[in-house]
TIDRENTI-632091 format. One record per residue (C-alpha): x, y, z; residue number from 1. Coordinates in pm, 1 decimal. Example, Ala and Ser with C-alpha at 12.3 -4.5 7.8 and 13.67 -1.06 7.14 Angstrom:
<fikes>
FIKE,X,Y,Z,num
FIKE,1230.0,-450.0,780.0,1
FIKE,1367.0,-106.0,714.0,2
</fikes>
This chain:
<fikes>
FIKE,X,Y,Z,num
FIKE,-5082.4,-9823.2,-2856.2,1
FIKE,-4998.5,-9672.1,-2526.9,2
FIKE,-4611.7,-9585.0,-2608.5,3
FIKE,-4730.1,-9419.1,-2931.8,4
FIKE,-5005.4,-9215.8,-2713.6,5
FIKE,-4773.0,-9096.8,-2437.2,6
FIKE,-4542.3,-9016.0,-2697.7,7
FIKE,-4793.3,-8786.8,-2869.1,8
FIKE,-4868.8,-8648.3,-2547.1,9
FIKE,-4553.4,-8534.0,-2463.1,10
FIKE,-4490.6,-8394.6,-2809.6,11
FIKE,-4800.2,-8152.1,-2754.2,12
FIKE,-4670.7,-8043.9,-2407.7,13
FIKE,-4347.9,-7948.0,-2542.5,14
FIKE,-4497.0,-7756.7,-2834.4,15
FIKE,-4717.7,-7589.5,-2584.5,16
FIKE,-4447.6,-7528.7,-2325.8,17
FIKE,-4204.1,-7379.8,-2629.8,18
FIKE,-4535.9,-7148.0,-2743.5,19
FIKE,-4591.8,-7024.7,-2379.9,20
FIKE,-4190.2,-6944.8,-2308.0,21
FIKE,-4208.1,-6783.3,-2661.1,22
FIKE,-4504.6,-6578.9,-2549.5,23
FIKE,-4348.2,-6477.6,-2243.3,24
FIKE,-4046.7,-6361.3,-2426.5,25
FIKE,-4210.4,-6154.7,-2655.7,26
FIKE,-4389.4,-6026.0,-2328.8,27
FIKE,-4052.4,-5954.6,-2177.1,28
FIKE,-3917.1,-5768.2,-2515.8,29
FIKE,-4241.7,-5559.1,-2525.2,30
FIKE,-4205.7,-5460.6,-2163.0,31
FIKE,-3856.0,-5388.7,-2209.7,32
FIKE,-3892.9,-5194.2,-2505.7,33
FIKE,-4211.9,-5004.9,-2365.8,34
FIKE,-3985.2,-4902.8,-2059.6,35
FIKE,-3709.3,-4795.2,-2328.3,36
FIKE,-3972.4,-4578.9,-2472.2,37
FIKE,-4081.0,-4436.3,-2159.9,38
FIKE,-3740.5,-4362.7,-2065.2,39
FIKE,-3708.9,-4172.0,-2385.3,40
FIKE,-4013.9,-3997.4,-2327.2,41
FIKE,-3889.1,-3907.3,-2000.9,42
FIKE,-3568.0,-3771.7,-2064.5,43
FIKE,-3707.5,-3559.2,-2378.6,44
FIKE,-3966.9,-3444.9,-2098.5,45
FIKE,-3693.5,-3353.7,-1891.3,46
FIKE,-3476.6,-3180.2,-2151.1,47
FIKE,-3787.3,-2970.4,-2248.6,48
FIKE,-3865.5,-2890.2,-1933.3,49
FIKE,-3536.0,-2863.7,-1756.6,50
FIKE,-3296.8,-2799.2,-2055.3,51
FIKE,-3182.1,-2430.9,-2018.8,52
FIKE,-3225.2,-2383.7,-1644.8,53
FIKE,-2883.4,-2436.3,-1544.6,54
FIKE,-2512.9,-2532.9,-1669.3,55
FIKE,-2260.7,-2698.9,-1503.6,56
FIKE,-1886.1,-2792.4,-1526.7,57
FIKE,-1647.4,-2997.4,-1311.1,58
FIKE,-1355.8,-2782.6,-1441.1,59
FIKE,-1337.0,-2580.2,-1112.2,60
FIKE,-1118.6,-2552.6,-858.8,61
FIKE,-1101.9,-2355.8,-532.7,62
FIKE,-873.9,-2036.7,-516.9,63
FIKE,-799.9,-1742.1,-234.0,64
FIKE,-591.7,-1424.3,-204.3,65
FIKE,-296.5,-1566.4,-44.8,66
FIKE,-95.0,-1321.8,211.5,67
FIKE,264.2,-1285.3,145.0,68
FIKE,455.5,-1239.6,481.1,69
FIKE,760.1,-1013.6,387.9,70
FIKE,928.8,-785.5,635.7,71
FIKE,962.4,-441.8,602.4,72
FIKE,1327.8,-407.0,761.0,73
FIKE,1666.5,-638.4,756.8,74
FIKE,1798.1,-808.1,1045.7,75
FIKE,1860.6,-1154.2,1185.4,76
FIKE,1582.8,-1356.3,1247.3,77
FIKE,1559.5,-1421.9,1617.3,78
FIKE,1258.7,-1621.1,1669.4,79
FIKE,1024.1,-1818.2,1430.0,80
FIKE,639.3,-1936.7,1612.2,81
FIKE,513.3,-2128.9,1325.9,82
FIKE,501.4,-2419.1,1084.0,83
FIKE,348.7,-2533.2,771.2,84
FIKE,-32.4,-2610.1,833.9,85
FIKE,-22.3,-2370.9,1162.8,86
FIKE,-384.3,-2225.8,1207.6,87
FIKE,-337.6,-1825.4,1281.9,88
FIKE,-555.5,-1535.2,1361.0,89
FIKE,-468.2,-1197.2,1268.2,90
FIKE,-212.6,-1022.1,1486.9,91
FIKE,-49.5,-1347.5,1590.3,92
FIKE,344.2,-1302.4,1626.6,93
FIKE,490.4,-1518.6,1302.6,94
FIKE,869.2,-1392.1,1320.0,95
FIKE,1055.4,-1185.4,1588.0,96
FIKE,1364.4,-1013.4,1432.8,97
FIKE,1668.3,-908.8,1648.1,98
FIKE,1586.9,-561.1,1775.9,99
FIKE,1928.6,-440.7,1903.7,100
FIKE,1987.6,-217.6,1629.1,101
FIKE,1654.7,-90.2,1634.8,102
FIKE,1646.0,-11.9,2011.4,103
FIKE,1988.8,176.5,1934.7,104
FIKE,1816.7,346.5,1627.4,105
FIKE,1541.0,454.6,1852.3,106
FIKE,1797.6,573.4,2144.0,107
FIKE,2016.5,800.9,1883.7,108
FIKE,1701.8,970.0,1735.6,109
FIKE,1551.5,1063.9,2031.0,110
FIKE,1846.5,1218.0,2158.2,111
FIKE,1872.6,1374.8,1805.8,112
FIKE,1470.7,1529.2,1895.2,113
FIKE,1595.6,1684.7,2214.0,114
FIKE,1887.9,1837.7,2066.6,115
FIKE,1677.5,1979.8,1818.0,116
FIKE,1435.8,2134.4,2118.2,117
FIKE,1720.2,2277.2,2285.9,118
FIKE,1862.3,2452.4,1955.6,119
FIKE,1507.5,2612.4,1873.6,120
FIKE,1503.8,2758.2,2262.9,121
FIKE,1866.7,2859.3,2206.2,122
FIKE,1770.7,3046.9,1905.7,123
FIKE,1410.7,3241.2,2034.4,124
FIKE,1673.2,3322.0,2337.5,125
FIKE,1914.0,3440.9,2101.1,126
FIKE,1620.0,3692.3,1938.8,127
FIKE,1632.4,3895.8,2241.4,128
FIKE,1947.4,3902.5,2256.2,129
FIKE,2011.0,4017.5,1887.1,130
FIKE,1740.3,4256.2,1949.7,131
FIKE,1912.4,4436.0,2246.6,132
FIKE,2215.6,4441.6,2002.5,133
FIKE,2024.8,4608.4,1737.0,134
FIKE,1917.4,4850.8,1983.6,135
FIKE,2280.6,4929.3,2094.6,136
FIKE,2348.9,4941.7,1712.6,137
FIKE,2107.0,5236.5,1696.5,138
FIKE,2220.0,5397.4,1989.7,139
FIKE,2598.2,5382.5,1849.7,140
FIKE,2440.5,5549.1,1522.2,141
FIKE,2303.1,5860.1,1742.8,142
FIKE,2605.1,5899.6,1936.7,143
FIKE,2833.7,5918.3,1629.6,144
FIKE,2599.9,6150.8,1489.7,145
FIKE,2626.6,6355.5,1731.9,146
FIKE,2990.7,6338.7,1779.9,147
FIKE,2997.9,6446.1,1360.2,148
FIKE,2768.2,6748.7,1432.6,149
FIKE,3000.8,6833.1,1726.4,150
FIKE,3316.3,6772.4,1483.6,151
FIKE,3160.0,6969.9,1205.7,152
FIKE,3115.4,7271.1,1424.2,153
FIKE,3456.7,7254.7,1557.4,154
FIKE,3601.9,7222.6,1208.3,155
FIKE,3363.8,7501.2,1105.0,156
FIKE,3498.8,7752.2,1395.4,157
FIKE,3859.6,7650.4,1310.0,158
FIKE,3835.4,7743.4,957.5,159
FIKE,3675.1,8083.6,1025.6,160
FIKE,3981.5,8093.5,1294.7,161
FIKE,4218.8,8050.9,1050.3,162
FIKE,4089.8,8271.9,797.3,163
FIKE,4058.2,8542.8,1050.7,164
FIKE,4475.9,8537.4,1134.1,165
FIKE,4549.2,8476.2,773.4,166
FIKE,4375.5,8845.2,706.8,167
FIKE,4516.1,8964.1,1040.1,168
FIKE,4863.4,8838.4,948.3,169
FIKE,4934.7,8994.3,631.7,170
FIKE,4871.6,9320.4,774.0,171
FIKE,5078.6,9215.1,1055.4,172
FIKE,4842.9,9226.9,1347.6,173
FIKE,4955.9,8889.5,1468.8,174
FIKE,5229.7,8699.5,1461.6,175
FIKE,5358.7,8417.6,1235.4,176
FIKE,5341.9,8197.9,1531.6,177
FIKE,4986.3,8235.3,1584.7,178
FIKE,4888.2,8181.5,1233.5,179
FIKE,5092.7,7860.9,1253.6,180
FIKE,4904.6,7736.6,1533.0,181
FIKE,4603.9,7829.0,1384.0,182
FIKE,4677.2,7634.4,1060.8,183
FIKE,4731.9,7311.1,1312.4,184
FIKE,4418.2,7341.9,1509.7,185
FIKE,4236.0,7364.2,1138.5,186
FIKE,4432.8,7049.8,1031.8,187
FIKE,4292.6,6869.3,1401.7,188
FIKE,3935.5,6961.3,1331.1,189
FIKE,3972.2,6817.4,998.5,190
FIKE,4084.8,6482.8,1074.6,191
FIKE,3846.4,6484.6,1377.2,192
FIKE,3544.8,6544.5,1155.2,193
FIKE,3667.1,6297.0,935.3,194
FIKE,3703.2,6056.6,1224.5,195
FIKE,3354.6,6108.3,1322.1,196
FIKE,3216.3,6074.2,976.8,197
FIKE,3388.5,5692.7,991.7,198
FIKE,3266.6,5633.8,1309.9,199
FIKE,2917.2,5751.2,1184.2,200
FIKE,2945.7,5496.0,890.5,201
FIKE,3106.1,5190.9,1090.4,202
FIKE,2770.5,5281.9,1326.6,203
FIKE,2554.2,5236.2,1036.6,204
FIKE,2741.1,4882.9,906.8,205
FIKE,2713.6,4745.4,1261.7,206
FIKE,2362.1,4851.7,1296.1,207
FIKE,2299.0,4663.5,962.9,208
FIKE,2501.6,4319.6,1087.6,209
FIKE,2305.3,4303.9,1374.7,210
FIKE,1944.3,4371.2,1203.9,211
FIKE,2072.9,4110.3,930.1,212
FIKE,2175.5,3872.4,1216.5,213
FIKE,1835.6,3922.6,1369.1,214
FIKE,1609.5,3851.1,1091.7,215
FIKE,1840.0,3531.9,1008.1,216
FIKE,1753.6,3417.4,1367.9,217
FIKE,1400.3,3550.7,1318.6,218
FIKE,1349.8,3326.3,1003.5,219
FIKE,1461.1,3013.8,1154.7,220
FIKE,1184.5,3082.1,1396.8,221
FIKE,919.3,3276.0,1298.2,222
FIKE,548.1,3166.7,1313.1,223
FIKE,649.8,2844.2,1512.8,224
FIKE,683.4,2727.6,1890.7,225
FIKE,959.6,2489.4,2001.1,226
FIKE,751.5,2160.2,1875.8,227
FIKE,583.7,2334.4,1579.8,228
FIKE,938.1,2460.6,1442.0,229
FIKE,1063.0,2244.8,1113.9,230
FIKE,1370.3,2151.5,1286.0,231
FIKE,1202.8,1971.0,1562.5,232
FIKE,935.8,1833.9,1310.3,233
FIKE,1207.3,1667.5,1106.7,234
FIKE,1340.5,1529.1,1418.2,235
FIKE,1011.3,1418.2,1538.6,236
FIKE,961.4,1222.9,1262.8,237
FIKE,1320.3,1074.0,1222.2,238
FIKE,1204.7,921.7,1583.7,239
FIKE,875.8,806.8,1491.6,240
FIKE,1017.1,614.2,1198.5,241
FIKE,1265.8,466.3,1445.2,242
FIKE,991.6,341.6,1630.9,243
FIKE,774.5,214.5,1370.7,244
FIKE,1121.8,22.6,1230.4,245
FIKE,1121.7,-114.9,1612.8,246
FIKE,784.5,-256.9,1603.1,247
FIKE,868.5,-404.5,1283.4,248
FIKE,1068.6,-646.5,1423.3,249
FIKE,786.5,-849.4,1490.9,250
FIKE,630.9,-946.4,1232.9,251
FIKE,214.9,-1025.5,1265.8,252
FIKE,-26.3,-1241.8,1069.7,253
FIKE,-249.2,-937.4,875.2,254
FIKE,-526.2,-1212.7,873.5,255
FIKE,-677.5,-1526.4,1023.9,256
FIKE,-550.8,-1809.6,795.5,257
FIKE,-330.8,-2136.3,783.0,258
FIKE,87.7,-2099.1,738.2,259
FIKE,175.6,-2276.4,440.4,260
FIKE,538.7,-2211.2,231.0,261
FIKE,735.0,-2139.5,502.4,262
FIKE,1098.2,-2010.6,420.7,263
FIKE,1241.2,-1863.0,711.6,264
FIKE,1481.4,-2041.8,998.7,265
FIKE,1630.6,-1855.7,1276.3,266
FIKE,1925.9,-1674.4,1245.8,267
FIKE,1867.2,-1613.7,891.8,268
FIKE,1949.4,-1216.2,799.5,269
FIKE,1647.4,-1149.9,598.0,270
FIKE,1605.6,-831.8,381.4,271
FIKE,1312.5,-612.4,287.8,272
FIKE,1049.4,-759.6,36.0,273
FIKE,1187.0,-1132.8,103.9,274
FIKE,885.3,-1366.7,133.2,275
FIKE,950.1,-1577.7,467.6,276
FIKE,611.6,-1732.8,410.0,277
FIKE,237.2,-1761.8,299.4,278
FIKE,-112.6,-1734.4,483.1,279
FIKE,-433.2,-1876.7,328.0,280
FIKE,-719.0,-1718.1,479.9,281
FIKE,-956.2,-2013.4,420.2,282
FIKE,-1264.0,-1826.2,540.5,283
FIKE,-1279.4,-1621.8,208.0,284
FIKE,-1199.4,-1903.4,-25.6,285
FIKE,-1376.2,-1898.3,-372.8,286
FIKE,-1411.9,-2101.2,-653.7,287
FIKE,-1295.3,-2067.9,-1017.8,288
FIKE,-1524.4,-2234.7,-1255.4,289
FIKE,-1399.3,-2308.2,-1591.9,290
FIKE,-1689.4,-2284.5,-1820.3,291
FIKE,-1735.0,-2372.3,-2167.0,292
FIKE,-1770.8,-2036.6,-2379.7,293
FIKE,-2075.2,-2185.2,-2545.4,294
FIKE,-2222.3,-2246.3,-2181.6,295
FIKE,-2224.2,-1841.7,-2088.3,296
FIKE,-2430.2,-1712.2,-2332.7,297
FIKE,-2717.4,-1700.4,-2020.6,298
FIKE,-2456.9,-1654.8,-1684.9,299
FIKE,-2473.7,-1333.6,-1521.1,300
FIKE,-2347.1,-1191.3,-1203.4,301
FIKE,-2555.5,-1262.2,-912.4,302
FIKE,-2698.4,-1623.4,-1030.8,303
FIKE,-2740.6,-1881.7,-757.4,304
FIKE,-2486.1,-2171.6,-746.6,305
FIKE,-2482.2,-2537.5,-613.7,306
FIKE,-2097.4,-2624.9,-546.8,307
FIKE,-1989.0,-2988.6,-422.5,308
FIKE,-1626.2,-3057.8,-351.7,309
FIKE,-1489.2,-3402.4,-401.4,310
FIKE,-1338.8,-3349.9,-62.6,311
FIKE,-1675.3,-3403.9,102.2,312
FIKE,-1879.2,-3548.5,-215.6,313
FIKE,-2245.2,-3490.8,-260.6,314
FIKE,-2295.9,-3487.6,137.1,315
FIKE,-2204.9,-3126.3,156.5,316
FIKE,-2339.3,-2875.1,-108.1,317
FIKE,-2239.1,-2529.0,-64.3,318
FIKE,-2438.5,-2282.0,-204.7,319
FIKE,-2294.0,-1931.0,-365.1,320
FIKE,-2355.2,-1672.9,-619.2,321
FIKE,-2162.0,-1602.8,-959.5,322
FIKE,-1936.3,-1302.6,-843.9,323
FIKE,-1820.7,-1176.2,-1212.3,324
FIKE,-1616.2,-1346.0,-1490.8,325
FIKE,-1206.1,-1340.6,-1575.2,326
FIKE,-1060.3,-1061.3,-1827.0,327
FIKE,-1017.4,-1343.0,-2066.3,328
FIKE,-965.5,-1716.2,-2137.6,329
FIKE,-743.1,-1934.6,-1961.1,330
FIKE,-518.3,-1959.1,-2273.3,331
FIKE,-526.9,-1596.4,-2331.5,332
FIKE,-313.5,-1545.1,-2046.1,333
FIKE,-104.9,-1869.4,-2059.9,334
FIKE,272.2,-1811.9,-2074.2,335
FIKE,299.1,-1908.6,-2439.0,336
FIKE,-27.7,-1783.3,-2580.5,337
FIKE,-181.2,-1991.9,-2898.7,338
FIKE,-116.2,-1887.6,-3207.0,339
FIKE,-426.5,-1967.4,-3434.4,340
FIKE,-276.0,-1788.9,-3761.9,341
FIKE,-154.2,-2060.0,-3920.2,342
FIKE,-247.3,-2299.3,-4204.5,343
FIKE,-393.2,-2599.9,-3967.2,344
FIKE,-572.6,-2395.9,-3751.3,345
FIKE,-843.2,-2592.9,-3569.1,346
FIKE,-1113.9,-2493.9,-3326.8,347
FIKE,-1057.0,-2570.9,-2975.0,348
FIKE,-1385.0,-2433.1,-2759.0,349
FIKE,-1247.8,-2176.9,-2497.7,350
FIKE,-1297.4,-2190.5,-2108.2,351
FIKE,-1346.0,-1850.0,-1942.0,352
FIKE,-1307.9,-1855.5,-1562.1,353
FIKE,-1625.7,-1756.1,-1340.6,354
FIKE,-1570.5,-1651.7,-1003.5,355
FIKE,-1794.3,-1800.5,-748.0,356
FIKE,-1828.0,-1644.2,-398.1,357
FIKE,-1944.3,-1894.8,-134.2,358
FIKE,-2154.7,-1903.6,195.2,359
FIKE,-1864.3,-1800.2,492.7,360
FIKE,-2082.8,-1974.3,704.1,361
FIKE,-2046.0,-2285.5,498.6,362
FIKE,-1734.5,-2254.7,496.5,363
FIKE,-1648.6,-2207.6,854.8,364
FIKE,-1867.9,-2505.5,895.8,365
FIKE,-1696.4,-2716.1,602.3,366
FIKE,-1358.9,-2604.8,561.9,367
FIKE,-1160.3,-2578.2,217.2,368
FIKE,-808.0,-2546.9,137.8,369
FIKE,-654.0,-2383.2,-221.2,370
FIKE,-654.2,-2572.1,-517.0,371
FIKE,-921.1,-2876.8,-417.6,372
FIKE,-1143.3,-2992.1,-723.3,373
FIKE,-1523.6,-2877.2,-721.4,374
FIKE,-1824.0,-2942.1,-932.2,375
FIKE,-2070.1,-2618.7,-1018.6,376
FIKE,-2399.1,-2579.3,-1139.4,377
FIKE,-2535.7,-2234.4,-1227.8,378
FIKE,-2887.5,-2145.0,-1162.0,379
FIKE,-2959.6,-1951.0,-1437.3,380
FIKE,-3352.2,-1899.8,-1363.8,381
FIKE,-3217.7,-1756.7,-1038.5,382
FIKE,-3154.5,-1398.2,-1206.6,383
FIKE,-3340.3,-1350.5,-1520.1,384
FIKE,-3090.5,-1379.4,-1857.4,385
FIKE,-3271.2,-1125.1,-2077.1,386
FIKE,-3117.8,-955.3,-2363.4,387
FIKE,-2826.6,-780.5,-2177.4,388
FIKE,-2508.5,-788.6,-2347.3,389
FIKE,-2186.8,-947.1,-2192.7,390
FIKE,-2077.0,-618.8,-2115.7,391
FIKE,-2299.1,-626.6,-1770.2,392
</fikes>
C-alpha cells in the first residue's frame, strides 16, 4: 500500500510541475509576443512621427579646393623647405629658385631705364637747339629775300643802261666798247639775280627741314615730362617686370594647409606651370554627400546637417549646412557615361553630390583630411521644404 501511495503522489506532483512549467512557458511566450507587439507599435509610431524629418547617407566623403603650387618663371631649384605632411601658413617659403639670372635681368632693366631718361632729357634739350636753328633759317630767308631784292634792282638798272647804250650806239654817240661792257654787266646782274633766287629757295628748304626736325623731336616729348614719357614708361614697366620675376624666385604658400604630393627636389630645372606640390587647406574642408535622387525631394540649401566621421566615430558630431547641389550625378560626369539607350536597360537609382559646409571652429578642434568617410544626416525641418521647385 505504501509503495502504491508514494508512486501516485509522485505522479501527481510531476503532473502539477509539468502544468506549472507549461503555464510559465506560455506566460513567457505571451510576454515576448507583447514585447514584439510593443516594439512594432513603437517603431510604427516612430516612423509616423519622425519619418520624413531627416535623410541620411553614409556615402559621403570630405573634399576641398586644393592649392596647386606652380612656378611662374623657369630656373633651377636652390632650396626646398617642406616635405609631405608639413603644416604651413600663408606666406611661408616653400621653394627657392636660383636668382642669379633674375638679378642680372634687374640690373639690365635698371640701366635701360636710366638710359631712356637720359635720351628724353636729350630730346628736350634738342628742342631748344632745333628751335634756335629754325629761327636761324627764318633769318636766312629774310637775308636771302633782301639779297634777291638787291639783285633784282641791280638787274633792272643794268637792263635800262644796256638799252640806253644800244640806242646811243645806233647813232654813234657811244663806242662799241661801251656797249660791250654794258651787255656784260647785264649778264652779270642777271646771273646775280638768279643766284639770289636760288639762295631764297635754299633758305626756305633749310627752314622747312629745321621746322620738320623740330616737329619730329617735339612729337617724342609733347605733353610729357621725363617720368611720363612713353619710352621711359616702357622701360620702367620692363624694370618692374624684372623685379617681379626676381620676387617669384621665392615660392610661398598661398594659404594655410598641409603639404602633399611634393614633386620637386634641389637642382631640378622647373618650368612655369609645372606642379611642384599641393597645399591642402584643411580648415576649409567640406563634405560631398552622395544622396539617392529619391532622398532629395525635400532637401534645400541652408538646412542643418549633423555629420560624423569614421575617424572619430559618434564621439565627435560636426554641425553644418547644405550649401548646394552638384550640376549632375556622378555617373553623368564619369569618364565613360552610362549609355541607357539599349534593349537590356535596367534602371539604377542615381546619386547626386550635395555639398555640406562644416563649422570652421569644429574643424579646428577636430581636424579632418581629404577623402575621409563621413555619415551625414540632413534635418529637413530646419528649412521648410514647401512647394519650391528644384531650381531654388
